[in-house]
TORKOL-840628 format. One record per residue (C-alpha): z, x, y. Coordinates in steps of 0.05 Angstrom, whole numbers, padded with zeros to 5 digits, always signed. Each point is the difference from the previous one (the first is absolute). Layout:
<nodes>
ZXY
...
</nodes>
This chain:
<nodes>
-00132-00173+00377
+00045+00000+00060
+00070+00027-00008
+00028-00059+00039
-00021-00046-00058
+00044+00036-00050
+00057-00043-00025
+00066+00031+00023
+00047+00024-00054
+00059-00046-00012
+00071+00017-00025
-00019-00036-00065
-00060+00046-00009
+00042+00062+00012
+00049-00018-00055
-00057-00012-00048
-00037+00064+00017
+00041+00057+00027
+00074+00015+00006
+00011+00008+00075
+00041+00063-00017
-00055+00030-00043
+00006+00074+00019
-00063+00035+00023
+00025+00057+00045
-00021+00065-00032
-00023-00036-00062
-00062+00019-00040
-00037-00059-00029
-00067-00029-00020
-00008-00075+00012
-00054-00030-00045
-00023-00066+00030
-00046-00049-00036
-00054-00030+00045
+00002-00072+00023
-00032-00061-00032
-00075-00008-00012
-00038-00060-00026
+00005+00031-00070
+00076+00000+00001
+00041-00058-00026
+00016-00046+00059
+00045-00053-00031
+00013-00029-00068
-00069-00031-00008
-00042+00060+00022
-00031+00052-00047
+00016+00074+00008
-00061+00045-00011
-00005+00074-00014
-00021+00035+00065
-00005+00073-00021
-00054+00035+00040
-00031-00065+00026
+00003+00011+00075
+00029-00067+00019
+00034-00008+00069
+00066-00032+00017
-00001-00075+00010
+00039-00036+00055
+00063+00001-00043
-00009+00075-00011
-00003+00013+00074
+00064-00040+00009
+00032+00040-00057
-00017+00066+00034
+00024-00023+00068
+00068-00020-00028
+00007+00063-00042
-00017+00042+00061
+00061-00029+00034
+00043+00008-00061
-00016+00074-00009
+00022+00021+00070
+00069+00021-00024
-00029+00048-00052
-00019+00054+00050
-00069+00009-00029
-00036+00060+00031
-00066+00004-00038
-00046-00054-00028
-00053+00010-00053
-00039-00052-00039
-00053-00016-00051
-00069-00003+00031
-00014-00071-00025
-00002-00053+00055
+00062-00039-00019
+00043+00062+00000
-00031+00027+00065
+00011-00066+00035
+00072-00003-00022
+00011+00072+00022
-00032-00012+00068
+00044-00060+00014
+00063+00036-00021
-00022+00063+00038
-00012-00040+00063
+00070-00029-00003
+00032+00068-00015
-00045+00034+00052
-00026+00048-00052
-00071+00021-00017
-00026-00002-00072
+00001+00073-00021
-00043-00008-00062
-00044-00054-00031
-00014+00027-00070
-00028-00023-00067
+00058+00037-00032
+00043-00061+00013
-00049-00052-00026
+00023-00041-00060
-00025+00007-00071
-00076-00009-00002
-00004-00051-00057
-00075-00008+00004
-00050-00057-00004
+00027-00034-00062
+00070-00010+00029
-00001+00000+00076
-00009-00068+00032
+00023-00035-00063
+00064-00043-00005
+00058+00046-00013
+00029-00039-00059
-00068-00001-00033
-00010+00076+00000
+00071+00026-00008
-00009+00013-00075
-00061+00043+00017
+00038+00037+00054
+00057+00014-00049
-00051+00025-00051
-00025+00053+00050
+00072+00016+00019
+00033+00005-00068
-00054+00010-00052
-00055+00040+00034
+00029+00033+00064
-00057+00051+00000
-00054-00053-00005
-00030-00030+00064
-00019-00073+00005
-00074-00011+00016
-00012+00025+00072
+00073+00018+00006
+00049+00057-00013
+00048+00015-00057
+00074-00012+00010
+00012+00075-00005
-00052+00014+00054
+00032-00052+00045
+00069+00028-00015
-00021+00072+00016
-00037-00020+00064
+00054-00044+00029
+00061+00041-00020
-00033+00064+00024
-00002-00033+00069
+00073-00020-00004
+00019+00070-00024
-00037+00031+00059
+00043-00042+00048
+00063+00018-00038
-00018+00074+00006
-00009-00006+00076
+00067-00036+00006
+00035+00052-00042
-00029+00055+00045
+00027-00036+00061
-00068-00016+00029
+00012-00075-00004
+00063-00043-00006
-00015-00075-00007
-00070-00021-00022
-00028-00070-00012
-00058-00007-00049
-00035-00068+00002
-00031-00010-00068
-00010-00052-00055
+00039-00034-00055
-00018+00047-00057
+00009+00060+00045
+00071-00020+00018
+00015-00017-00073
-00028+00067-00023
+00045+00039+00048
+00060-00041-00022
-00017+00012-00073
-00009+00075+00011
+00067+00007+00034
+00032-00043-00055
-00027+00050-00051
+00030+00059+00037
-00054+00017+00051
-00025+00059-00040
-00062+00041+00019
-00036-00024-00064
+00000-00070+00032
+00031-00035-00059
+00015-00073+00015
+00043-00057-00026
-00055-00049-00020
+00049-00057-00010
+00019+00006+00073
-00073+00005+00020
-00017-00068-00030
+00056-00039+00035
-00028-00051+00049
+00060+00004+00047
-00028+00020+00068
-00036-00047+00048
-00045+00019+00059
+00035+00045+00051
+00055+00021-00048
+00035+00065+00021
+00022+00054-00048
+00040+00060+00024
-00007+00067-00035
+00050+00054+00020
+00030+00064-00028
+00064-00004-00040
+00062+00036+00024
-00019+00064-00036
-00072-00006+00028
-00029+00020-00067
-00024-00070-00016
-00020-00063+00037
+00025-00070-00009
-00028-00068+00020
+00030-00064+00028
-00031-00067+00014
+00015-00017+00073
-00041-00064+00002
-00035-00040-00055
-00055-00025+00047
-00025-00068+00023
-00022-00064-00032
-00054-00037+00039
+00006-00074-00015
-00051-00042+00038
+00002+00048+00058
+00076+00004+00003
+00026+00071-00010
+00063+00002-00043
+00038+00063-00023
-00001+00012-00075
+00061+00020-00039
+00015+00043-00061
-00039-00024-00061
-00047-00043+00042
</nodes>
């Protein structure tokens, strides 16, 4: 991927993504960014979205385009550190964004992988297996799907990684960190903050099950005014990919 091929940001994009006056000077924040499209992601009204989980599927052409555009769009955020899941689609997205921001990837870690939903669920159409996912989420959060991990194991693994970044920020060792991860990772962090961000990692499961973030969505986590708690804000709802045309998604998409 050559940087010269990246589509330049337009004024229309800027109004859809980031307020040009979005303050970053001296600000502490974590930016959770969902990876770009893969062939398992929905790509238009007639396509079938499939559960990706720990299947190590790479970005498709649309996903590379997603990452190139989002790399341009994140320039105003003042990101200083990039970390990512160690699965290909997240690493590729991070590398593209990092190249545009002239930043190395500081960590590629399984801590930021999505929920491992195992052999009975991963690779299957999302609508077909959602009742089973909800069963493991709501009814048996300590039970792992075959070849997978329980929801509580996923929650503790992923949120421990987020908490470690928060601790470093609170100690002043980092300021603005981007984490390139996956849909259920972003939703988990949102749901944790919505439930108060407590150290017991309690989550708002109603928030977790909302299908409201498309590939390359950006969520900002930052400390509240009293710095005792963190809050979250959706900066960008991500991209639709319709027959190869990249379109910004909106709230409720």
